[in-house]
C-alpha positions in Angstrom: 36.9 28.4 -71.0 36.9 26.6 -67.7 34.5 23.8 -68.4 35.0 20.8 -66.0 33.7 20.6 -62.4 37.2 20.9 -60.9 37.9 24.1 -62.8 34.6 25.7 -61.8 34.9 24.7 -58.2 38.5 26.0 -57.8 38.0 29.0 -60.1 41.2 28.2 -62.1 42.1 26.5 -65.3 43.3 22.9 -64.8 43.2 21.3 -68.3 44.2 22.9 -71.6 41.0 24.4 -73.0 40.4 24.7 -76.8 38.3 27.3 -78.6 38.3 28.6 -82.2 37.5 31.9 -83.9 37.9 33.5 -87.3 38.7 37.0 -88.4 38.4 38.3 -92.0 42.0 37.3 -92.6 42.8 34.1 -90.5 41.4 31.2 -88.6 42.7 30.7 -85.0 42.7 27.9 -82.4 43.1 29.1 -78.9 44.8 26.8 -76.4 44.0 28.1 -72.9 46.8 26.8 -70.7 46.5 26.7 -66.9 48.4 29.4 -65.0 48.6 27.8 -61.6 51.9 26.3 -60.5 50.3 23.0 -59.7 49.3 22.4 -63.3 52.6 23.4 -65.1 52.8 19.9 -66.9 49.4 20.7 -68.5 50.6 24.2 -69.4 53.7 22.6 -71.1 51.4 20.3 -73.2 49.4 23.3 -74.4 52.4 25.6 -75.1 54.2 22.9 -77.1 51.4 23.0 -79.7 51.4 26.8 -80.1 52.7 28.9 -82.9 52.4 32.2 -81.0 52.3 32.8 -77.3 49.8 35.1 -75.6 51.0 36.0 -72.1 48.2 37.6 -70.1 49.3 40.0 -67.4 47.1 41.5 -64.7 47.7 45.3 -64.4 45.9 45.5 -61.1 48.0 46.6 -58.1 49.6 43.6 -56.5 48.6 41.0 -59.0 51.4 41.7 -61.5 54.0 41.8 -58.7 52.8 38.5 -57.3 53.1 36.8 -60.7 56.4 38.4 -61.6 58.3 38.0 -58.3 61.0 35.3 -58.2 59.2 31.9 -58.4 56.1 33.6 -59.9 54.3 31.9 -62.7 54.7 34.9 -65.2 58.5 34.2 -65.2 58.2 30.4 -65.4 55.7 30.5 -68.2 57.6 32.9 -70.3 60.8 30.8 -69.9 58.9 27.6 -70.7 57.3 29.1 -73.8 60.6 30.1 -75.2 62.2 26.7 -74.4 59.2 24.9 -76.1 59.8 26.9 -79.3 57.3 29.7 -79.0 59.3 32.3 -80.8 56.6 35.1 -81.0 55.0 36.5 -77.9 52.0 38.9 -77.5 51.9 40.3 -74.0 48.4 41.3 -73.1 48.2 43.7 -70.2 44.7 43.1 -68.9 42.6 44.9 -66.2 43.7 48.3 -67.4 40.3 49.6 -66.2 40.8 48.5 -62.6 40.1 51.3 -60.2 43.4 50.7 -58.3 45.4 52.0 -61.3 43.0 54.3 -63.2 44.1 57.9 -63.7 40.8 59.7 -63.5 38.8 58.4 -66.4 41.8 57.1 -68.4 43.9 54.0 -68.4 47.2 54.6 -66.6 50.2 55.0 -68.9 52.4 55.1 -65.7 51.3 51.6 -64.6 51.6 50.3 -68.2 55.1 51.7 -68.6 56.0 50.3 -65.1 55.0 46.8 -66.2 56.8 47.0 -69.5 60.0 48.3 -67.8 60.1 45.1 -65.7 59.0 42.6 -68.4 61.2 43.8 -71.3 64.6 43.1 -69.7 63.3 39.7 -68.4 61.9 38.6 -71.7 65.1 39.7 -73.4 67.0 37.4 -70.9 64.7 34.5 -72.0 65.9 34.9 -75.5 63.2 37.1 -77.1 64.0 40.0 -79.4 61.8 42.7 -77.9 61.6 44.7 -81.1 61.0 41.8 -83.5 59.4 39.0 -81.4 57.3 40.7 -78.7 54.2 43.0 -78.9 52.5 44.6 -75.9 48.7 45.3 -75.9 46.7 46.9 -73.2 43.1 45.6 -72.8 40.1 45.2 -70.6 38.8 41.7 -71.0 35.8 42.5 -68.8 34.5 45.2 -71.0 36.1 44.0 -74.3 38.0 47.2 -74.7 40.8 47.0 -77.3 40.0 43.4 -78.2 38.2 43.6 -81.5 37.7 47.4 -81.6 40.4 49.9 -80.8 40.0 51.5 -77.4 38.8 55.1 -77.5 41.3 58.0 -77.3 39.3 59.4 -74.5 40.1 56.3 -72.4 43.6 55.5 -73.7 45.2 58.5 -75.6 48.7 57.1 -75.5 48.2 53.7 -77.3 47.8 53.5 -81.1 49.0 50.1 -82.2 45.5 48.7 -82.8 43.2 46.2 -81.0 44.4 42.7 -80.1 42.7 41.0 -83.0 44.4 43.3 -85.5 47.8 42.6 -83.8 47.2 38.8 -84.4 46.2 39.4 -88.0 49.2 41.6 -88.7 51.8 39.0 -87.5 53.9 37.6 -90.3 52.7 34.2 -91.6 54.7 31.2 -90.3 56.6 29.1 -92.8 55.1 25.6 -92.9 56.8 22.3 -93.8 54.2 21.2 -96.4 56.8 19.3 -98.5 58.3 17.2 -95.7 57.3 13.7 -94.5 54.2 13.7 -92.3 54.8 14.2 -88.5 52.2 14.6 -85.8 53.2 14.2 -82.1 50.3 12.7 -80.1 49.1 15.0 -77.3 46.2 12.9 -76.2 44.2 9.8 -77.2 40.9 8.1 -76.5 38.6 5.4 -77.8 35.5 6.2 -79.8 34.6 3.2 -82.0 38.3 3.1 -82.8 41.5 4.8 -81.8 41.3 8.7 -81.7 44.5 10.7 -81.5 44.9 14.4 -81.0 47.8 16.6 -81.8 49.3 19.3 -84.0 50.7 18.5 -87.4 54.3 19.6 -87.5 55.2 18.6 -91.0 53.7 17.1 -94.2 50.2 16.6 -95.3 47.8 13.7 -94.6 44.6 12.5 -96.4 41.8 10.1 -95.4 43.0 6.7 -96.3 46.7 7.4 -95.8 48.9 4.7 -94.4 50.9 5.9 -91.4 53.2 4.5 -88.8 53.0 5.0 -85.0 56.4 5.5 -83.6 58.3 4.3 -81.6 56.3 1.0 -81.5 56.2 0.9 -85.3 52.5 -0.1 -85.6 51.0 0.5 -89.1 47.6 2.2 -89.1 45.3 3.9 -91.6 43.5 7.3 -91.3 39.8 6.8 -91.3 38.6 10.3 -90.5 40.2 13.7 -89.9 38.5 16.4 -87.7 39.5 20.0 -87.6 37.7 21.4 -84.6 34.2 19.9 -85.0 34.4 19.8 -88.8 35.3 16.6 -90.7 37.8 17.3 -93.5 39.5 15.2 -96.1 43.1 16.6 -95.8 45.2 18.3 -93.2 48.6 20.1 -93.1 51.2 21.7 -90.9 50.1 23.9 -88.1 46.6 22.4 -87.7 45.4 21.0 -84.4 43.5 17.9 -85.2 41.8 14.7 -84.2 42.5 11.6 -86.3 40.5 8.4 -86.2 42.7 5.4 -86.9 42.2 1.8 -87.8 44.8 -1.0 -87.4 45.8 0.2 -84.0 44.3 0.0 -80.5 44.0 3.1 -78.4 45.8 1.3 -75.6 48.9 1.0 -77.9 49.2 4.8 -78.1 50.7 7.1 -75.5 51.1 10.9 -75.5 54.5 11.7 -76.9 54.3 9.0 -79.6 54.7 10.4 -83.2 52.4 9.5 -86.1 54.6 9.4 -89.2 54.7 8.8 -92.9 55.0 5.0 -93.4 57.5 5.5 -96.2 59.7 7.9 -94.1 59.2 7.3 -90.4 60.9 9.5 -87.8 64.1 8.0 -86.4 64.1 6.6 -82.9 
């Protein structure tokens, strides 16, 4: 998902990337947050929009230890995710097929258990309930093993919790605040023949033509268009990551962190 020139040149994620996919049960928006310590502010912006966290761990010898040692990004990201309200966490243990940890032709249960034995106490100390809030899934992103289709028992005889996509689908649906006044914190903005704002709807519903208020500068505006991914829609609700085109307000009058609110019931300042 690294798309800009800086990301490709450095081989690391800088901005928060977005992608979408659907299963037979649900529609998902992926927010690919940067893992490098220099881009933690960008990671915070991505994590603050998430319903569920997906913490990707490298099982390769040395890589996990580097990220998990004191000051490592694995620790910092897990702590930040919990602080930002990400209450459910899927820990994806990647690179299980790396030659440095393979046990013959099979994924190493010894290495997997070693990683879990270090992560579980730490995540518990962050405030996660390991039994209720955290799921661990071994995968190989390179080959796609255990992503959409369960890994074969000949490769991983000790795991039977289903592939990653099934784990996502089986998570309990999140309660949404459909009946509350509209609230959408602004994550980004730009100009495109009018003011365009991006963010995640936290509460309420909004339709094209709705009168809203931008807080804290209390500028009245009207919704001209609503975009979900690349699709233009007429209505949006809680949990959706959107782009709204607004009239009555200039893009320069909007800053990330502002909140787009119901005009009849604006958020307090």
